[in-house]
C-alpha positions in Angstrom: 54.7 128.3 105.7 58.2 128.4 104.3 58.9 129.8 100.8 61.4 128.3 98.4 63.9 130.9 99.1 63.7 130.5 102.9 63.7 126.6 102.5 66.8 126.8 100.3 68.7 129.0 102.7 67.9 126.9 105.7 69.3 123.9 103.7 72.4 126.0 102.8 73.1 126.6 106.5 72.6 123.1 107.5 75.0 122.1 104.7 77.6 124.8 106.0 77.1 123.4 109.5 77.7 119.7 108.3 80.9 120.6 106.4 82.3 122.1 109.5 81.4 119.1 111.6 82.9 116.7 108.9 86.2 118.7 108.8 86.8 119.0 112.6 84.9 116.2 114.2 87.9 113.8 114.3 90.2 116.6 115.6 87.9 117.1 118.6 88.1 113.5 119.5 91.8 113.0 118.8 95.0 114.8 119.3 97.5 116.2 116.9 99.7 113.1 116.9 96.7 110.9 116.0 95.2 112.9 113.2 98.7 113.6 111.9 99.5 110.0 111.8 96.2 109.2 110.1 96.9 111.8 107.4 100.4 110.5 106.8 99.2 106.8 106.7 96.0 107.7 104.8 98.1 109.6 102.0 100.8 106.9 101.8 98.2 104.1 101.1 96.9 105.6 97.8 100.4 106.7 96.6 101.8 103.1 97.3 98.9 101.7 95.5 99.0 103.9 92.5 102.9 103.4 92.3 102.9 99.7 92.9 100.2 99.1 90.5 101.8 101.2 87.9 104.9 99.3 88.3 103.0 95.9 88.1 101.0 97.2 85.1 104.0 98.2 83.0 105.6 94.6 83.8 102.4 92.8 82.9 100.6 94.7 80.2 103.1 94.0 77.4 103.1 97.5 76.1 99.4 97.9 76.0 98.8 101.3 77.5 94.9 100.9 77.9 95.6 97.7 80.0 98.4 99.3 82.1 96.1 102.4 82.9 93.3 100.0 83.8 95.5 98.0 86.1 96.6 101.4 87.6 93.1 102.8 88.1 91.4 99.9 89.9 93.6 99.5 92.8 93.9 103.4 93.4 90.1 103.8 93.5 89.8 100.6 95.7 92.3 101.7 98.3 90.9 105.2 98.4 87.5 103.7 99.3 88.9 101.6 102.1 91.3 104.2 103.6 88.6 106.9 103.7 86.0 104.7 105.2 88.3 103.7 108.0 89.8 106.9 108.9 87.3 109.6 108.1 86.2 109.6 111.8 89.7 110.5 113.1 91.0 113.3 110.8 88.2 113.9 108.3 90.3 111.9 105.8 91.6 114.8 103.8 94.7 112.9 102.4 95.1 115.8 100.0 96.7 119.3 100.5 93.9 120.6 98.1 91.2 119.5 100.5 92.9 120.9 103.5 93.5 124.1 101.7 89.6 124.4 101.0 89.0 123.7 104.7 91.3 126.6 105.5 89.5 129.0 103.2 86.2 127.8 104.8 87.6 128.7 108.1 87.3 125.2 109.4 91.2 124.8 109.9 93.5 127.3 111.2 96.7 128.1 109.4 98.9 126.0 111.7 96.6 123.0 111.6 96.6 123.4 107.8 100.3 123.3 107.5 100.5 120.4 109.9 98.0 118.5 107.8 99.8 119.4 104.4 103.2 118.4 105.9 101.8 115.0 107.0 100.2 114.4 103.7 103.5 115.2 101.7 105.5 113.1 104.0 102.9 110.3 103.5 103.1 110.6 99.8 106.8 110.2 99.9 106.5 107.3 102.2 104.2 105.6 99.9 106.5 106.1 96.9 109.4 104.6 98.9 107.4 101.5 99.9 106.2 100.8 96.4 109.9 101.0 95.2 111.0 98.6 98.0 108.2 96.1 97.2 109.3 95.9 93.5 113.1 96.0 94.2 113.7 99.5 92.7 115.9 102.3 93.8 114.2 103.9 96.7 114.1 107.3 95.5 114.4 108.3 91.7 113.6 111.3 89.6 111.0 110.9 87.0 111.6 111.9 83.3 107.8 111.3 82.4 107.0 114.8 80.9 103.4 116.0 81.9 103.2 119.6 80.6 101.2 122.0 78.5 97.7 123.5 78.5 95.8 120.1 78.0 97.5 118.7 81.1 96.9 121.8 83.1 93.3 122.1 82.3 92.9 118.4 82.9 94.3 118.8 86.5 92.0 121.8 87.0 89.0 119.7 86.0 90.0 116.7 87.9 90.5 118.5 91.2 87.4 120.8 90.7 85.5 117.6 90.4 87.0 115.9 93.3 86.1 118.8 95.7 82.6 119.0 94.3 82.3 115.3 94.9 83.6 115.7 98.5 81.6 118.7 99.5 78.5 117.4 98.0 78.8 114.2 99.9 79.3 115.9 103.1 76.0 117.7 102.7 73.8 115.0 101.2 75.5 111.6 101.7 78.4 111.7 104.1 78.1 107.9 104.5 78.9 107.5 100.8 82.1 109.5 100.8 84.6 106.7 100.5 82.7 105.1 97.7 82.1 108.5 95.8 85.8 109.6 96.0 87.0 106.3 95.0 84.7 106.1 92.0 85.3 109.6 91.0 89.1 109.0 90.9 88.6 105.8 89.0 86.5 107.5 86.3 88.8 110.7 86.3 91.9 108.5 85.5 90.1 107.9 82.0 88.4 111.2 81.3 91.2 113.6 82.0 94.4 113.9 79.8 96.6 113.9 83.0 95.1 110.7 84.6 93.9 112.8 87.3 96.5 113.4 89.9 94.1 115.8 91.7 96.4 116.0 94.8 99.6 118.1 95.4 101.0 115.4 97.8 100.6 112.9 95.2 102.1 115.1 92.4 105.2 115.7 94.6 105.6 112.0 95.5 105.3 110.8 91.9 108.1 113.1 90.8 110.3 110.7 92.8 109.2 107.8 90.9 110.5 107.1 87.3 107.7 104.7 86.6 104.4 104.5 84.7 102.9 106.9 87.3 105.7 109.4 87.5 105.8 113.0 86.7 109.0 115.1 85.8 110.0 117.5 88.7 109.9 120.4 86.5 106.3 119.8 85.7 105.2 119.7 89.3 104.6 123.4 90.1 102.1 123.9 87.2 100.2 120.7 88.2 99.9 122.0 91.8 98.8 125.5 90.7 96.1 124.0 88.6 95.0 121.6 91.4 94.7 124.5 93.8 92.8 126.7 91.2 90.4 123.7 90.5 89.9 123.3 94.3 89.1 127.0 94.9 86.8 127.2 91.9 84.8 124.3 93.4 84.5 126.1 96.8 83.4 129.3 95.0 80.7 127.4 93.0 79.5 125.7 96.2 79.3 128.9 98.1 77.2 130.3 95.3 75.0 127.4 95.4 74.6 126.5 99.2 76.1 129.4 101.1 74.0 132.8 100.9 75.3 135.6 102.9 73.9 136.2 106.4 71.8 139.0 105.3 70.0 136.7 102.7 69.8 133.9 105.2 68.1 136.3 107.7 65.7 137.6 105.1 64.8 134.0 104.3 64.0 133.4 107.9 61.7 136.4 108.1 59.9 135.4 104.9 59.3 131.7 106.5 
């Protein structure tokens, strides 16, 4: 007969195994070129969608900020669902340095692999920005003057990234098949409940610094955003460890009590 403690710890160990399988399953089946290309392409898609829809929203909303934000939100959430669903089996569909950072802290990515992921993601974000500008006949690269600074903005990015990582890691354990929908829906909602409109992604933040549009961020404000995002991601990992990842000693004690 299994007590509650032993049962909970068994679930925790299964969750830890599942997260590891999700993180590196694609890497086992493909080479660095394949998953690097997927991370680049997968990051470029949402950035291009966010940038392009932001440009379109400004042109069509007639100064109505709520309408512009809604027009920016829906395409971003939709393309996240599609991109994650299509590519999750190749690279794990991180598309976000904060996600790769957490996987490194988990021990699922080595330092070199993490650097390669992040490089591909940042390059993909810049590519997405360039593509959006070309589509709308704007200067290829610009410097944003859209100020996004101050404690409310930083707290918003912490909260947005914390919630995103909780969503991802929770789906990995309980509903991996729902990953695309869950992430897309979370980001769609976080656009509206965070003061920063939920960048929640260092690659996206860097890319938007080179777009003087509705979705942009002033380059000087980028470092604080990224710091808040990484802190939020780390906090999510720590909470999930507390909830689902007991120590080996505790796990062994649970098995003995079973």
